[in-house]
N, C-alpha and C positions, 0 to 999 in steps of 0.2 A: 533490571531484570526481574523484578519482584511482582510486577503487576500484570497479569495475563488473564483475559476473560475468553470464555467461549472455547471452541475447538476440543471439546471433551473427547469426541470419537478419535481425533488425531492424537491426543495424549495417549489414549488407550492403545492405538496401533503401534506407536513407537516404543512405549514402555514394555508392551507384551513382547515385541520383537527382541528388545534388548535383554529381557529376562529369559528368553528362550535359548540363548546362547548361539543363535544363528542370524544375528543381525546383519542385514545386507550392508555393504560398505558405502553405498551412495544413495541418497534420497533427494529428490527434487520436491520441494515444498511450494506447491503451485497454487495460485489464486489471485484475486484482485489485489492491486497495490493498497496498502494502508489497513489491512484487516489483522495484522499482527503476526505475519509469518516469520519476519526477522526476529521479533521478540520471542516468538515461540522457539525458533531454532536455538537462540542463545539460552533460553531457559531450560530446554531439553539437554543441551550440551552441559550445562552446569549440573543439573541433577544427575546425569549419567556419570560425570567425572567424580562428583561428590559421593555417589553410591559405590563407585569402584574403589575409591581411596579410603573411605571411612572418615569419620566415624559414622555408623549407620543412621539413617534418617527415617524417622517413623512417618506412616502415612502414604497415601497415594498421590498422584498428580505430580507436578513439577517443583513444588515448593522446596526451598532449601533455606535453613535458618540462617539469619544474618551473622550469626556467630561462627558458622562453619568455615573451617580453614580454607577449603577449596573455593568458597565464594570469595574469600578476601584475596586469594591469589589471582582469581579471574578478573575481579574488579580492579585489581592494580596492574593488570596486563602482564602478570609475571608467571602465570601457569605454564609450565615447560611443555605440557602435552596438548595445548590448546591454541588455536590460531583463528583469527577473523580476517577476512579479506573484504574490503569495500573501496570505492574510489577514494584516493588520497585527497587530503585538503591542504593547500599550501597558500599562506597569506590570504586566508579567508575565502579562497576560491576552491571549490570541489572539482576534481578532475571528472572528465565525462565517462572514463572507463577504468576498469581494473587492468593494470599492465602486466605484461609478460614477465617483467622482473618481479613483480609482487608474487606471482605464481611460482616462479623459480625459487623464490625466497622461502618457500615451504620445504625445500629439500632437507634443510637441518632437521626439521621435525619428522619428515618421512624416513630419512636414513638412520635416525637415532632410535635406540630402544625407548619404550615408555619409562617415564621417570617415577611417577607417583602412583601408578596402577597400571592395569593391563590395557587402558583405553587411551586413544588419542583422537581428538576431534578438530575438524576444520569446518568453520562456518563461513559461507560466501554469500554476501548480501549486497547486491544481488548478482546471480550467475548471468542475468541479462546484460550486466555492464562488462563482462569479459571481452576484451579486445580479441580479434581473431587468433593472434599469437598466444595470447594467455589461454583461450579456450583449448587450443591444440596442445598446449603444455600440460594442462589439467587432464585432458584426455589420456595422455600417456600414463599418468598415475592411476587414473580410474581403470585403465585396462589390466594393470598388475598391482592392485592395492596391497599394502601391508595387511596382515590378517587382523590386526587390532586397531585399524584406523577407520574412522567414520567421517564421511563428507555429507554435509548438510547444505544443499544449494537452494536458496531462495529464488523463486522466479515468478514474475508477474505475468510473463508471456512465454511459457515453456515451448510453444511451438517455434520460437525463434532461436532456441538453443541448437547446438549441432546435433543432428540426428544420432551420431555416435555417442554423444554424451547422454542423451536420453535413453538409448538403448542400454547403457550400462548402469543406470540408476533406477530405482523404483520411484513411482510418482505418488505423492501423498497430496490429495487436493483439499483445499480449504475453501469454505464457502463464506459469503458475507455474513456478518452477524445479524441476528434478529433485532427488532426495534427495542425490546427490553434490554438486551445486553448492551446495545448501542447507547441507550440512556444511562446505563450504569457506568459504561466506559467514559462518557462525556462528563457525567456528574463528578467523577473521581478527579477529573482535570479541572473543572470549574464548577464548584458547588453553587455559585451565584447566578447560573444561567436561569433566565425566565422561562416559564412554560412555553411561551410563544417562540423564543429563540431556540429552545431545545427541540421543539417540533420541527422548525426549519432546518436545523443542523442535521437532525436524524433523517429527514427527507433528502437533503442534499448529499449526505454521506453515503446513501445507498448500501448500508451495511459495512462501511469502512470508516472507523473512527479517524484514521489518519487523513482521510479525504475530508471529513466533516470538519475537523479541527483547523484545516486551512482557511475556513471561513469565520473562525471564532473571532469575535470583536468587531465584525463588519456590519452588525445590524442586519443579518441575513434575512430575518423574518420580514422586514419591510420589502426587500427585493422579491422574496417569494410571494408575498401578498400582491405586489404589483403585477408580477407574472401570472398569477392565478386570476386576478381580475380581467387582465387583458384576454386570457384564453377562454373565460367564461362569458364575459360581457362585451368583448371587442372594444373598439375605440373609434367609432364613426366620426367624431369631431376632432380627433387627434390630440384632445386635451391630456389624456394619460401619457401618451408617448412624449409629448413636448415637456411635461413636468419631469418625466423620468430622465429625459436627455438633458435637461437643464441641471438637474441635481447631480447626475453622475459625470458631467463634463468638467466640474470644478476640480482644480488641481488638488485640492484637499480631499477629494473624493476618489483619488487614483486607485487605492486598493479595493474600493467597493466597485469601481468601473471594471477592474480586472476580474473581480468575482462575477460580475454580470456577464462578461464575456464568456465565461465558463458555464454559468448557470443557465443562460437562455437557451442554447442548443440542447443541453441536458434536460432542461424542463420540457421541451418539445419532444424529445425522445421518450420521456416518461408518459406524456400524454398519448403519444403514438401507440404505445404498448396496449392501451385500452381500446383501440379503434380497429375497425375491420373494413374491408371493401375499399370503396372510393375515399372514405374519410381517412383510412390509413394511408393511402397513396398521397393524399394532399399533405398530411402531417409529415410524411417522409421527405416529400419535396421541400417543405419549408425548413425541415431539419437539415438537410443537405446544404441549402443556401445559407442558413444561419451558421452552421458549422464552418463553411468556407469563409464567411465574412468575419466571424470572431477569430478564426485561426490566423487571419492576415492583418488583423486590426493594429496590433502592436508592432509587428515586423514592418508594415508598410507606412506606419505613423499616420493612420487615418484619423480624421477628426472625430473625437470621442462623441460629441453630441450627435453627429450624422450616423455614427455606427449604432449608438444606443436607439436612436429613432427607428432605423431600419430593422434591427434585431427585434425591438418591440412590435414592429409591424408584422413580422413573421409569427410571433406569438399570437397577436391579435386575430391573425388569419384563421386561427383554430377555433374561434368562437363560432357557435351555432348562428345560422341567419336570423336576423331580428324578425 
């Protein structure tokens, strides 16, 4: 909960609201997956509870000293005025949803008086994962919240939340990080990244460190370079596509094959953003076909070599005529 980059405007919005004494009881932290919304919610909850309980913390932002007693309690999962909800993990398998029983389990916190200060905080990461019954149970509390309670709902797709939940919360939007902040975030995780791999991860991440780090250790630069060459030079003799299919079809290359399934349609989408007119229509047609093929490749157990060859063909179709 100590490493947080970017989102200075969002920090200012919530800290100003907290200091005003008129903090709204529910906030939806909305934005793309992997940009740090969950980390932000937990960091803000920590700072809020630490400021409320004392000792006083110098400085702005969300930083809290490692030695602060409230940090120790939250890190140990022992703070009586704080709760986090996320899909449960059992035997190494994470549940698909947050259950209604998990939401009902908040009643102890909701019905009891605050213990260490005047604040109580619940972080739900993510609210998108609430099953229907859990969402309805949460709604009942949002309709009549305790005066001293704050709900922070992380959401990657707020449009999918119940309209009644959205109407009872304020939405705080988070934007993708800029390239400079992305590089800082990635360097903090792996100082040994080469300049080429860093460039590839920044491009693939599209402002999301979480998304970029999914490709770490997969030599993404080679995949991005192959896609770029196909899109700019084409492949009239099929040499590039055959080499790529052969390399990614190996059993040992399975993680890189899965990365290619994600990156090929995304790469086409990135190219499409810079096109207009008929060229845009062509790019979108190939993006739709590539997305459909890549989305079913694993589920349908399609031949990896054939899938890579066909996906690479959609990318090569973006190249200008010779």
